[in-house]
C-alpha positions in Angstrom: 0.0 0.0 0.0 1.1 3.6 -0.3 4.1 4.3 1.9 5.4 0.8 2.1 9.1 0.4 1.4 10.3 -3.0 -0.1 13.7 -4.7 -0.1 14.9 -7.7 -1.9 17.8 -8.9 -0.1 21.2 -10.1 -1.5 20.4 -13.3 -3.4 16.7 -12.7 -3.4 13.8 -11.4 -5.5 10.3 -10.4 -5.1 7.1 -9.9 -7.0 4.6 -7.3 -6.0 1.0 -7.5 -7.4 0.0 -3.7 -7.9 -3.5 -4.4 -9.1 -5.1 -4.0 -12.6 -3.0 -7.0 -13.6 0.4 -4.8 -13.2 3.2 -6.3 -11.3 6.7 -5.0 -10.3 9.6 -7.4 -9.7 12.7 -6.6 -7.6 16.2 -8.1 -8.1 18.6 -8.8 -5.3 19.8 -5.9 -3.4 16.9 -3.7 -4.6 15.0 -0.9 -2.6 11.7 0.4 -3.8 9.2 2.7 -2.1 5.4 2.7 -3.1 4.8 6.3 -3.2 1.2 6.3 -4.3 -0.9 3.3 -5.1 -4.4 4.1 -5.9 -6.7 3.1 -8.8 -5.7 6.0 -10.9 -2.1 6.5 -9.9 0.7 4.4 -9.2 4.0 5.9 -8.3 7.0 3.9 -7.4 10.5 5.2 -6.0 13.8 3.3 -6.9 16.5 4.1 -4.5 18.8 1.3 -5.7 18.8 -2.0 -7.7 16.8 -3.4 -10.5 13.2 -3.6 -11.2 11.0 -4.9 -14.0 7.5 -3.5 -14.3 4.9 -5.4 -16.3 1.9 -3.1 -17.2 -1.3 -4.6 -18.4 -3.6 -1.6 -17.8 -3.4 2.0 -17.1 -6.8 3.3 -16.1 -8.4 6.1 -18.3 -6.9 9.5 -17.1 -4.5 7.4 -14.9 -0.7 7.7 -14.4 2.0 5.2 -13.8 5.5 6.5 -12.9 8.9 5.1 -11.7 11.0 7.8 -10.0 14.9 7.6 -9.2 16.9 10.4 -7.6 18.1 11.3 -11.2 14.8 11.4 -13.1 11.3 10.2 -13.2 9.6 8.0 -15.8 6.0 8.2 -17.1 4.7 5.1 -18.4 2.3 5.8 -21.4 1.0 2.4 -22.3 0.8 -1.3 -21.4 4.1 -3.2 -21.7 7.3 -4.5 -20.2 9.8 -2.1 -18.7 13.3 -2.3 -17.0 14.6 0.0 -14.6 18.0 0.2 -12.8 19.9 2.4 -10.3 23.5 2.1 -9.4 25.0 5.1 -7.6 24.9 8.1 -9.8 23.6 6.0 -12.9 19.9 5.2 -13.7 18.6 3.3 -16.7 15.2 3.4 -18.3 14.5 0.4 -20.7 11.6 -0.4 -22.7 11.1 -4.0 -23.8 7.5 -3.3 -25.1 5.6 0.0 -24.7 6.6 3.5 -24.4 7.8 5.9 -21.7 9.1 9.4 -21.0 11.7 10.6 -18.6 11.5 14.3 -17.1 14.8 15.5 -16.9 15.7 19.2 -16.0 12.5 20.4 -17.7 13.0 18.3 -20.7 10.9 15.2 -21.8 13.2 12.4 -23.1 11.1 9.7 -24.9 12.1 6.0 -24.8 10.6 3.7 -27.4 10.6 -0.1 -27.6 14.1 -1.6 -27.7 15.8 1.4 -26.2 17.4 2.3 -23.1 18.0 5.6 -21.7 21.0 6.0 -19.5 21.3 9.1 -17.0 24.8 9.7 -15.5 25.9 12.0 -13.0 24.4 14.0 -9.8 22.6 17.2 -9.9 23.0 18.0 -13.6 23.0 14.4 -15.2 24.0 13.7 -18.8 22.2 11.2 -20.8 22.6 8.8 -23.7 20.5 6.4 -25.6 21.4 2.8 -26.6 19.8 -0.5 -27.7 18.2 -2.5 -25.0 20.8 -5.3 -23.9 20.1 -8.8 -23.8 18.0 -10.3 -21.2 19.9 -10.9 -17.8 18.9 -13.9 -15.6 16.6 -11.4 -13.6 14.8 -10.4 -16.7 14.4 -13.9 -18.0 12.9 -14.8 -14.5 10.5 -12.0 -14.8 9.4 -13.4 -18.4 8.9 -16.5 -16.9 6.5 -15.0 -14.3 4.7 -13.3 -17.1 4.4 -16.6 -19.0 3.0 -18.4 -15.8 0.4 -15.7 -15.5 -0.7 -16.0 -19.1 -1.0 -19.8 -18.9 -2.7 -19.9 -15.4 -5.8 -22.2 -15.4 -7.5 -19.7 -13.3 -7.9 -17.7 -16.3 -10.8 -19.6 -17.3 -12.8 -18.9 -14.3 -11.5 -15.5 -12.9 -10.8 -12.1 -14.5 -7.1 -11.2 -15.1 -7.4 -8.0 -12.9 -8.5 -10.2 -9.8 -5.6 -10.2 -7.0 -4.2 -13.6 -6.9 -5.4 -14.5 -10.4 -2.1 -16.4 -11.1 -2.2 -18.4 -7.9 
């Protein structure tokens, strides 16, 4: 719920169902704050580590955002997203979908297959590159999505119901 802080310890991983079929997955040594979690607004704060966010639905007039100390990303459409923060370096990647990062009054758009990297402190520089190959954590996240899609529950329960994939 809003105000919760989550941490996946070294050699650990975690998955959180955000509702509406959306999920965030934390890799080891990752710290994440749930800054706002309502039907219309989901705001996550990444303070260290790597997360994958699977967005199945953004409500009409809703907002989904992932913030780091270097910049905040607004997710514009359903898809699969990768975020990472390591010291003064932040990564905003799009496997599928589209997002924008607000940086010093500028809107930096990130398209499918791209990653935006921010480096530095108070006035970070940025660079675009191709999304790297999936890591072991990325593959684990993809397996979780596949498990959800193939769930027998799907024949009986709407996919937006919490615990649908159980």
